[in-house]
C-alpha positions as CSV (number, residue, x, y, z in Angstrom):
1,M,0.0,-0.3,-0.5
2,R,2.7,2.4,0.6
3,L,4.7,0.8,-2.1
4,G,1.2,1.9,-4.7
5,G,1.0,5.9,-2.6
6,L,5.0,6.8,-3.9
7,K,4.4,5.8,-7.1
8,A,1.3,8.1,-7.8
9,L,3.5,10.8,-5.6
10,R,5.8,10.1,-7.7
11,R,3.0,10.7,-11.5
12,Q,2.1,13.6,-9.3
13,R,5.3,15.5,-9.4
14,G,6.1,14.6,-13.0
15,T,2.5,16.0,-14.2
16,V,3.2,19.0,-12.5
17,L,6.6,19.6,-14.0
18,I,5.8,19.2,-17.0
19,T,2.7,21.2,-16.4
20,V,5.1,24.2,-15.3
21,V,7.5,23.6,-18.4
22,L,4.0,24.1,-20.6
23,I,3.1,27.1,-18.9
24,A,6.7,28.7,-18.8
25,A,7.3,27.5,-22.5
26,F,4.0,29.4,-23.4
27,V,4.9,32.8,-21.5
28,I,8.0,32.8,-22.6
29,V,6.2,32.6,-26.3
30,L,3.8,34.9,-25.4
31,V,6.2,37.4,-24.3
32,M,8.5,37.1,-26.9
33,Q,5.6,38.2,-29.3
34,S,4.4,41.3,-27.7
35,I,7.8,42.5,-28.0
36,K,8.3,41.8,-32.0
37,T,4.6,43.6,-31.5
38,V,6.3,46.1,-30.0
39,R,9.4,46.9,-32.3
40,Y,6.9,46.0,-35.2
41,Q,4.3,49.0,-33.8
42,K,7.6,51.3,-33.1
43,Q,9.4,50.7,-36.4
44,L,5.8,51.2,-38.8
45,S,5.4,54.6,-36.3
46,S,9.2,55.6,-36.8
47,N,8.0,54.9,-40.9
48,L,5.3,56.8,-40.7
49,I,6.6,59.5,-39.1
50,N,9.9,59.8,-41.4
51,R,7.5,59.4,-44.1
52,D,5.0,62.5,-43.7
53,Q,8.3,64.3,-42.6
54,A,9.8,63.3,-45.9
55,Y,6.3,64.7,-47.9
56,S,6.6,67.8,-46.1
57,Y,10.4,68.3,-47.2
58,L,9.4,67.3,-50.8
59,M,5.9,69.7,-50.5
60,G,8.8,72.6,-49.5
61,M,11.3,71.6,-52.7
62,E,8.3,72.0,-54.7
63,E,7.8,75.4,-54.0
64,L,11.4,76.6,-54.1
65,A,11.2,75.0,-57.3
66,K,8.4,77.4,-58.1
67,I,10.7,80.6,-57.0
68,W,13.9,79.2,-58.2
69,L,12.4,78.7,-62.0
70,K,10.2,82.2,-61.7
71,K,13.7,84.1,-60.8
72,A,16.1,82.1,-63.7
73,F,13.1,82.9,-66.4
74,A,13.3,86.2,-65.3
75,K,17.1,87.5,-65.1
76,S,17.6,85.6,-68.4
77,K,17.1,87.8,-71.5
78,D,17.1,85.1,-74.0
79,K,13.6,84.9,-75.6
80,N,14.5,81.2,-76.6
81,V,14.6,78.2,-73.6
82,H,18.2,76.1,-73.7
83,L,20.0,74.0,-71.6
84,N,22.7,76.3,-70.3
85,Q,19.7,78.5,-68.6
86,P,19.8,78.8,-65.1
87,W,16.7,76.2,-64.1
88,A,18.2,73.6,-65.9
89,Q,19.7,71.7,-62.8
90,Q,20.0,68.2,-62.4
91,D,20.5,66.5,-59.1
92,I,20.3,69.1,-56.9
93,T,21.9,67.9,-53.4
94,F,20.1,69.4,-49.8
95,P,21.3,67.8,-46.6
96,I,17.9,67.6,-44.5
97,D,18.0,65.8,-40.6
98,G,18.6,62.2,-41.0
99,G,18.9,62.2,-44.2
100,G,18.7,64.2,-47.5
101,M,17.1,65.2,-50.9
102,T,17.9,65.3,-55.1
103,A,16.1,67.2,-57.2
104,S,16.0,67.9,-60.8
105,I,14.2,70.0,-63.4
106,K,13.6,69.2,-66.8
107,D,11.7,70.2,-69.7
108,M,8.5,68.6,-70.8
109,Q,8.8,69.8,-74.1
110,S,11.4,67.8,-74.7
111,C,9.2,64.6,-75.4
112,F,6.2,63.5,-77.5
113,N,3.2,64.5,-75.8
114,L,1.0,61.2,-76.5
115,N,-2.4,63.1,-75.4
116,S,-1.0,64.9,-79.4
117,V,-2.5,62.4,-81.0
118,L,-5.9,63.7,-80.6
119,L,-4.5,66.6,-82.6
120,S,-5.7,66.8,-86.6
121,A,-4.1,68.4,-89.4
122,D,-6.9,71.3,-89.3
123,D,-5.9,72.2,-85.7
124,I,-2.9,72.3,-86.4
125,D,-3.2,74.5,-89.3
126,A,-5.8,76.8,-87.2
127,G,-2.5,78.0,-84.8
128,S,-2.6,74.5,-82.3
129,G,-6.1,75.4,-81.0
130,T,-8.6,72.7,-80.6
131,K,-12.1,71.8,-80.5
132,T,-13.5,70.7,-78.1
133,Q,-16.2,68.2,-76.5
134,T,-17.1,67.2,-73.5
135,G,-15.7,63.2,-72.2
136,G,-14.5,62.1,-69.5
137,G,-15.1,65.2,-67.6
138,Q,-12.6,67.2,-69.3
139,N,-12.9,69.3,-72.7
140,L,-10.9,66.8,-75.8
141,P,-10.4,67.6,-79.3
142,S,-13.1,66.7,-81.3
143,P,-12.1,63.4,-83.4
144,Q,-12.2,63.6,-87.0
145,R,-14.9,62.4,-88.6
146,P,-15.1,60.6,-91.9
147,P,-17.3,60.3,-94.6
148,A,-20.7,58.8,-94.0
149,G,-20.5,55.0,-94.8
150,E,-16.2,55.2,-94.5
151,G,-14.3,54.1,-91.0
152,Q,-11.4,55.7,-89.3
153,F,-8.8,54.0,-91.5
154,A,-5.1,55.6,-92.8
155,G,-6.4,57.9,-94.2
156,D,-7.8,59.6,-91.5
157,K,-4.6,59.6,-89.0
158,T,-3.8,63.0,-87.1
159,P,-0.4,64.4,-87.3
160,G,0.7,62.3,-83.8
161,Q,-0.8,59.1,-84.6
162,E,2.0,59.3,-87.8
163,V,4.9,60.9,-85.6
164,F,4.0,58.3,-83.0
165,E,3.9,55.4,-85.4
166,E,7.1,56.7,-87.4
167,L,8.8,57.1,-83.7
168,F,8.0,52.9,-82.8
169,N,9.0,52.0,-86.0
170,R,12.2,53.3,-85.5
171,V,13.2,51.8,-81.8
172,N,11.3,48.7,-81.7
173,E,12.7,45.3,-82.1
174,D,9.9,43.7,-82.2
175,T,8.7,42.1,-85.5
176,E,4.7,41.1,-85.0
177,T,3.6,45.1,-84.1
178,T,3.4,47.4,-86.0
179,G,3.7,51.5,-85.3
180,Q,0.4,51.4,-87.3
181,A,-1.3,49.3,-84.9
182,L,-0.5,51.5,-81.6
183,A,-1.2,54.7,-82.8
184,A,-4.7,53.3,-83.2
185,A,-4.9,52.2,-80.0
186,L,-3.7,55.4,-78.5
187,R,-5.7,57.7,-80.1
188,D,-9.0,55.0,-79.1
189,W,-8.3,55.0,-75.9
190,I,-8.2,58.4,-75.7
191,D,-10.5,59.5,-77.8
192,A,-14.4,60.5,-76.4
193,D,-16.4,58.3,-79.0
194,L,-16.4,54.6,-79.1
195,E,-16.1,53.5,-82.6
196,P,-12.5,52.1,-83.3
197,N,-9.8,53.8,-85.5
198,G,-9.3,51.4,-88.4
199,P,-9.1,47.5,-87.9
200,D,-6.0,47.9,-85.6
201,G,-8.2,49.6,-83.0
202,A,-9.6,48.8,-79.7
203,E,-12.6,50.0,-77.7
204,D,-14.6,49.0,-74.9
205,D,-15.6,46.0,-77.0
206,Y,-11.8,44.6,-77.0
207,Y,-11.3,45.5,-73.7
208,Q,-14.4,44.0,-71.9
209,I,-13.2,40.5,-73.1
210,M,-10.4,40.2,-71.3
211,Q,-9.7,38.8,-67.9
212,P,-10.1,41.4,-65.3
213,A,-12.1,43.2,-67.8
214,Y,-12.1,46.7,-68.4
215,R,-12.5,49.5,-70.7
216,T,-11.0,52.4,-72.7
217,G,-10.2,56.0,-70.6
218,N,-12.5,57.8,-73.0
219,T,-10.4,60.9,-71.2
220,L,-6.8,62.1,-71.7
221,I,-3.9,60.0,-70.4
222,A,-2.6,60.9,-66.6
223,H,0.4,58.9,-66.7
224,A,2.7,57.1,-69.6
225,S,2.5,54.0,-67.6
226,E,-1.4,53.8,-69.0
227,L,0.3,52.5,-72.1
228,R,0.8,49.1,-70.3
229,A,-3.0,48.4,-70.0
230,M,-3.6,49.6,-74.1
231,K,-3.9,47.2,-76.9
232,D,-0.4,45.3,-78.2
233,F,1.8,47.7,-75.6
234,S,3.7,44.8,-73.9
235,S,6.9,45.9,-70.9
236,K,9.2,45.4,-74.0
237,I,7.6,47.9,-76.0
238,Y,7.0,50.0,-73.0
239,T,10.3,50.1,-72.0
240,A,11.6,50.8,-75.8
241,L,9.3,54.2,-75.9
242,L,8.9,55.2,-72.1
243,P,12.5,57.6,-72.6
244,H,10.9,59.4,-75.8
245,V,7.4,59.7,-75.0
246,C,5.8,61.6,-72.0
247,V,2.4,63.0,-70.7
248,L,0.9,66.5,-71.0
249,P,-2.8,67.8,-69.7
250,D,-3.3,69.5,-73.3
251,P,-3.4,67.6,-76.5
252,S,-3.1,71.4,-78.4
253,V,0.9,71.1,-76.8
254,N,2.3,69.1,-79.6
255,Q,5.8,71.3,-80.6
256,I,9.5,69.6,-79.6
257,N,11.7,72.2,-78.5
258,V,15.2,71.2,-80.6
259,N,17.6,73.2,-77.3
260,T,16.9,70.7,-74.8
261,V,15.6,67.6,-76.6
262,S,17.9,65.1,-75.7
263,Q,20.9,64.2,-77.8
264,D,19.0,60.1,-77.2
265,S,16.2,61.2,-79.1
266,T,17.2,61.4,-82.6
267,A,14.8,58.9,-83.0
268,L,12.1,61.4,-82.0
269,M,13.6,64.1,-83.8
270,M,13.7,61.9,-86.8
271,A,10.0,60.7,-86.6
272,I,8.8,63.8,-86.5
273,L,10.7,65.0,-89.4
274,S,10.1,62.2,-91.5
275,S,12.2,63.2,-94.7
276,R,13.7,60.3,-96.2
277,N,16.3,62.8,-97.1
278,M,17.8,63.6,-94.3
279,S,19.9,61.4,-92.2
280,E,21.0,60.7,-88.4
281,S,23.6,61.8,-88.5
282,K,22.5,65.0,-90.1
283,V,19.6,65.3,-87.2
284,S,22.4,65.0,-84.1
285,E,24.5,67.6,-85.8
286,A,22.2,70.2,-86.4
287,L,21.0,69.5,-82.6
288,N,24.9,69.9,-81.5
289,N,25.6,72.9,-83.3
290,G,23.0,75.1,-81.4
291,G,25.7,76.9,-79.7
292,E,25.7,77.5,-75.8
293,K,22.3,79.8,-76.1
294,G,20.8,77.1,-78.6
295,Y,19.1,78.4,-81.7
296,E,17.5,81.6,-80.8
297,K,15.0,80.8,-84.1
298,I,12.8,77.9,-85.0
299,E,14.6,78.7,-89.0
300,D,17.9,79.0,-87.4
301,F,17.5,75.0,-87.0
302,F,16.1,74.1,-90.1
303,D,19.0,76.0,-92.1
304,A,21.5,74.1,-90.3
305,L,19.4,70.9,-91.3
306,G,19.7,71.9,-95.1
307,A,17.3,71.4,-97.7
308,K,14.7,73.4,-96.0
309,E,11.6,72.3,-98.2
310,Q,12.2,68.6,-97.4
311,I,11.9,68.6,-93.8
312,N,8.0,67.6,-93.1
313,N,6.4,68.8,-89.8
314,K,8.0,72.3,-88.9
315,E,5.1,73.1,-86.9
316,M,5.4,70.5,-84.5
317,L,9.6,72.2,-84.0
318,T,10.2,75.1,-81.3
319,V,12.7,76.8,-79.2
320,T,10.5,77.4,-76.0
321,S,8.8,75.7,-73.6
322,D,5.9,76.6,-71.3
323,Y,6.0,72.8,-69.3
324,F,8.3,71.7,-66.3
325,Q,8.7,69.0,-63.9
326,M,10.8,68.9,-61.1
327,R,11.6,65.4,-60.2
328,A,12.6,65.0,-56.8
329,K,13.2,62.5,-53.8
330,A,14.1,62.9,-50.3
331,E,15.5,59.7,-48.0
332,I,15.1,60.2,-44.1
333,G,16.3,56.9,-42.4
334,N,15.7,53.7,-44.7
335,T,12.6,55.7,-45.9
336,R,12.2,57.4,-49.2
337,V,9.7,59.7,-50.8
338,A,9.5,60.2,-54.6
339,M,7.5,62.8,-56.2
340,K,7.1,64.4,-59.9
341,T,5.2,67.9,-60.2
342,L,4.3,69.3,-63.6
343,F,4.4,73.4,-64.0
344,K,3.0,75.5,-66.3
345,R,4.7,78.8,-67.3
346,D,2.8,81.7,-67.7
347,S,3.1,84.8,-69.9
348,D,4.2,86.7,-66.6
349,N,6.6,83.2,-66.2
350,N,4.4,83.0,-62.5
351,F,4.3,79.1,-62.3
352,R,1.4,76.7,-61.3
353,V,1.0,72.9,-60.1
354,V,-0.5,71.2,-62.7
355,S,0.3,68.1,-61.2
356,R,2.0,66.7,-58.8
357,Y,2.6,62.4,-58.5
358,I,3.9,60.6,-55.7
359,G,5.2,57.0,-56.1
360,K,7.6,55.3,-58.0
361,E,11.0,57.6,-59.3
């Protein structure tokens, strides 16, 4: 009897020991999880504080850029816009508490405005004015409609379509896609109607059978990344076009400043000039020969090219600009925030914010 009692007591002691070990393990896990949660919440709070602080710095940089642009053009006696003026700043660095900021300013009339594919030849001949219709909450140029019984085929192309088509053909390495198809899909994405732009066009009926289904924008493009949602615009095609294209909120702004266009954008210049009698080397040479202050008049650039009578789309080239973009990023600790701000210059050299994009650099 006594021996049985001792065995039972030992079993009870073993059970208690296991219970104590389990409770201790549970408490340790609970404490570790609590410490982990506290650290996570602390890091999250720190990141949010740094993000808000970085955003505030960037907003201050935006105001500074407006002041800098206004002063730069007020001091300049040049009537043209070129890269040797004070506004043309690249990667300016500003130290801030816990990190730093960098900023640069770019002329946004040194690239092809995707929204300009809506601008008809009649609008350009009338002085780049636009006929308007309501669509998507803003005024859009009226797409040129063909005579009754005819579709919108090659003869109905806008000058912007032709330039975009030629640009793609010059930077393209994808033989399965044509510039004509991409230009038609781009115009259909923007215009306010639901009629495909010829056999290569794509309106709602094309996109609604996709998974997931969606519709065309039927309004002006807000960001170049919208190209990726359009018919046939693969990642490879988008990457090839991106250095040469941009987005401005006014489709009537279709002029490229020859004084600020990049030397790497000879393909864009060739697409605009669209002359078989002109070589890329000749165009590149003309872009380089503008001097420190660039070409004062666009006619001077045409003279540098030679064969003036063979130059096409002369009205799409200029020596001045009204749209500029500030690209800035602020880094505090491990937090980095990037922002792009588009400014428009008025006749009094005042700059107003047209759009602001916060996100990927």
